C-alpha positions in Angstrom: 7.6 -1.2 3.9 7.5 1.9 1.6 5.5 3.8 4.2 8.1 3.3 6.9 11.0 3.9 4.8 9.4 7.3 3.9 9.0 8.1 7.8 5.2 8.5 7.4 2.9 7.1 10.0 -0.1 4.9 9.5 -2.4 7.5 11.0 -1.0 10.2 8.6 -1.6 7.9 5.5 -5.1 7.2 6.8 -5.9 10.8 7.3 -4.5 12.0 3.9 -6.4 9.2 2.1 -9.5 9.5 3.9 -9.4 6.0 5.1 -9.6 4.4 8.6 -6.4 3.6 10.4 -7.7 0.0 10.4 -8.1 -0.1 6.7 -4.6 1.0 6.1 -3.2 -1.7 8.7 -5.3 -4.4 7.2 -3.9 -3.5 3.8 -0.3 -3.3 4.7 -0.6 -6.7 6.7 -2.0 -8.4 3.7 -5.3 -9.2 5.5 -7.5 -7.2 3.0 -7.4 -7.1 -0.6 -7.8 -3.2 -1.4 -9.7 -1.9 -4.1 -8.3 0.0 -7.0 -9.7 3.3 -5.2 -8.1 2.4 -1.8 -4.6 1.8 -3.5 -4.9 5.1 -5.4 -5.8 6.9 -2.0 -2.9 5.5 -0.2 -0.4 6.1 -2.9 -1.8 9.6 -3.4 -1.4 10.2 0.4 2.3 8.9 0.1 2.6 11.0 -3.1 4.1 7.9 -4.9 3.1 6.2 -8.3 0.9 3.1 -8.2 2.2 1.4 -11.2 5.8 0.8 -10.0 4.3 -0.9 -6.7 2.2 -3.2 -8.8 5.1 -3.9 -10.9 7.3 -4.7 -7.9 4.6 -7.0 -6.5 4.3 -9.0 -9.7 8.1 -9.7 -9.6 7.7 -10.7 -5.9 4.7 -13.0 -6.7 6.6 -14.7 -9.8 9.6 -15.6 -7.5 7.2 -16.9 -5.0 5.5 -19.0 -7.6 8.7 -20.3 -8.8 10.0 -21.8 -5.6 
């Protein structure tokens, strides 16, 4: 997971993004589909760009669909 690779705690992301810890947790675990605003807040908190993550997610989804 990108956040863990960066060594950033979930609490830090939540605080920087102005979101609750539970929201960040639910998004990370795939239990909540985030809004664009939530995604932008999380990527902003991590200081990363959103588009590469979306592109990578599309690639993973395409591979799963092909199986």
